[in-house]
N, C-alpha and C positions, 0 to 999 in steps of 0.2 A: 130193857124197853127203850126205844128211841123216843126222845122228847119231841113234842110237836114243833115242827119247823126245822128240825135237825136235818142237815144234808140237803137243804132246799135252795142252795145257791150253785148254779152251774157256771163254769168258766170255760170258754172256748177261745182258741186263738185264731185270728183271721189269717187268711192265706197271704203269702208274700211278705216282704220286708221283715223277714225273720220273726214272723208272728207278732208284729209290732202293734196290732189291734187286738184288744181284749174285749170279748163279748161276754158280759155278765148278765145272767138270766135268773130272775127270781122264780123258782119253780115249786109253787105250792098251789096248783090250780084248784084243788078241791076246797081250799079256803080262800079262793079269789086272790091268792098271793098275799094274804093278810100278813102284816108285819108283827109277829110275836117276838118275845124277848130273845129266844134262842136264834131265830132267823136274823134278827137285827145284829146280834153279836157275830154271826157268821158273815153277814154281808160286810160289816165294818172291817173284819179281819181280812177278807179278800181284797177290799179296796185299799187298805193300808199296805198290804203286801205288794199290790200293783204299783203303788206310789214310789216304791224303791227301785223299780226296774228302769235302768237308764235308757234302754232302747224302745221303751213304750212310746207310741205316737198318738194313740186315741183309745177311748173306751166307749162301748155301746152298752147302755143299760136297757133291759127289756123285761117283760113279764111273760110267763108261759101260760098256755091255755087261752081263755076267752078275754083276758084283759091284762093291763099293766099291773097295777096294785090297787086293791080295793080298800086300802087304809090300814090302820093299826088293828091288831086282832082284838075284837070286842070281848072274846072269851078271856083274854088276858086282862083287859082293862076293867072288866066288871068286878073283879075281886081286889082292886087296888084300894089302899088307904092313902093318906096324905104323904107318908114317907115313901111307900113303894111307888106311888104315882110319880114322884120326883125322879126316882131311879129309872122307871120305865121310859118317861119322856126324854130323859137324858140319853138313853140308848137310841131313840129316834134321831135326836140331834146329832149324835155321834156319827150315824150313817150319812146324814145330810152334809155334815162338815167334812167327812172323808171324801165325799164326791167333790165338794167345792175345793178341797185342798189337793186333789190329784193334780199333778203338774202338767197334765195334758188335757185336751178338750174331751168332754163327756157328752155323748149324744143320747138323749132319751128317745127311745122308740116306743111310742104310746099307741096302743090299740085297746078297744073295749072300754075300760073304765080306769080313771085315775082319781081316786077320792082321798080326802084327808091326807094322811101321811104319805100316800102314794103321789099326790099332787106336790107335796113338799119335796119328795125325792126328785120329781121332774123339774121343779123350780130350781133345785140345786145343781142341775146339769147346765152345761154351757149352751147347748142347742137342743131344740125339741121339734120332732116331727110327729104328727098325729094322723091316724086314720080318719077318714071323713065321718065315720059313725062313732068315733070316740066320745066319751062323756067325762066331764070334769065336775068337781065340786068339793067344797069344804063343809061337810055336814055336821061337824062336831057339836055346834050349838044345839042341834036337835037331840044330841045324846047327853046334854047337860054339862059339856066341857067346852072351853074356848079352843080355837085353833091357835097353836103356839109355835115355838121354835122357828123352823125355816119358813113358816107362813109369813114371817117378817120380811121375806124377800118379795112378797106379792106387790106391795105398793110401788117398788122400783120397777116392776115389770108391767103392771097394768094401771098404775096411778092410784092415788088415795081413795078417790070416790068409788072406782070399780072394786078396789080391794074391800072397802066397807060393804059393798053390795054382796060380794062373794062370801065374806066372813060372817056378816050379821044375819043374812037371810038363809044361808046354808042350802041354797038351791042348786040343782044340777044345771050345767050349761054345756053347749055343744062345742065340737072342735072348731066350727066356723066362728063361733063367738070368741073362743079362746084365741084364735088367730087375729080376729079384728081387734081384740083388746091388747095384743102383744104378749100373750102368755106362751104361745107356740109360734115357731118361725115358719112352719110349712105344714099344709094339710094335703093329703093325697089319698086316693082310694086304698083300702087296706091291702089289696094285692100289690100295690106299688110301694109299700113301706120299705121293704128291704132295698129296692132299687134307689129310693130316695136317700137312705142311709149310706149306701155304697157311693153315691155321687158325692156326698159330703166327705166321706172317708178318702175318696180319690183326691179331692181338692186339698184336704189336710196333708196327705202324703206327698203332694207336689211341693209343699212349702218347706221352708227351712225348719228342721226339728227344733233347734235352739230358739229361733225366732218365735215359733208358736208357743213354746213353753214360756218365754219371756212375755209374750203378749197376754197369755192367760193370767200370769201373775200380775201384770200391770193392770189389767181390767179389774182384778180383785182389789188392787190398791186404790184404783179410782173410786170403787164403791165405798171404801172405808175412809179415805183421806179428804181433808179440805183441799180446795182447788190448788193452791200454791204447792202444797206438799205432793199432790197427785202429779202435777207437772214436773216437779223435781224427781219424782220416781220414774217418770218417763225419760228424763235425761240420763238417769242411772242405767235404765234398761237399754237405751240406745248405745251407751258406751259398752255395756256388758256384751252386747251382740258382737262387738269387735274383739272380744277376748279370744275368739276362735277365728278360723278362716272362712266360716260359713258365708258372711256377706261378700267377701271377695270372690269365692267360688260361684255363688249364685248370680252375682252381678256380671261376672265374666261370661257365664252361660247366656244371660240375657243379652249382653252386648254382641256375643257371637251370633245368636239367633237373629238379632236385628240386622247385622251385617249381611247374613245369609239371605234375608228377605229382600234386601236392596240389590243384591247381585243377580 
């Protein structure tokens, strides 16, 4: 018998650039893509496998059916005790951390609903585009538990006051509010979600692959380090870019295009 959530992660390669874009879809629509223990293990394994691919340029995370992710699986959580609760939430954190530690940008494609652990997954991505009718929320306090692990990213995205509102009240809010607060970068009609994702992918693929990887790592350093150390990390990243010929090649192309426009 297949365990609930088994086989619920779909991986598709984007066209062009030798399949350099990985589309990861959480496919458990009958359970609103709820994150159960087995599904979390599968998702983390897929993400960690992608992290080791040297030609990977970007990842798109999406949910199948009517929404992104409806949260952690309440059927799993209802039977937890203190010890198993620690193990379960560590699985949630493992997936979020795997997203943050991917060496390439991750785009969250959000439609329908992104609640609880689903919102934490989205917050762990680098860029977020949402459908106009998407709904967001961290309703854990209504279920007798706090919002934890990557909910810690919310103050950096929306500010401490708004994070308190989201986490303490547990109310649902709209895509327009999420954009105004800084939680998502773009809101589009649902029919335009894929086109918006493709525009971002096209922009990423025009950039230097090493430069983008260095930039993502550096942004992560900026989030963790004191100012002086963060600036020092930037100096190291700048020097590391010149360990290959990527700057020379792309600057040569830029200068050639500039000369062509003048002639």
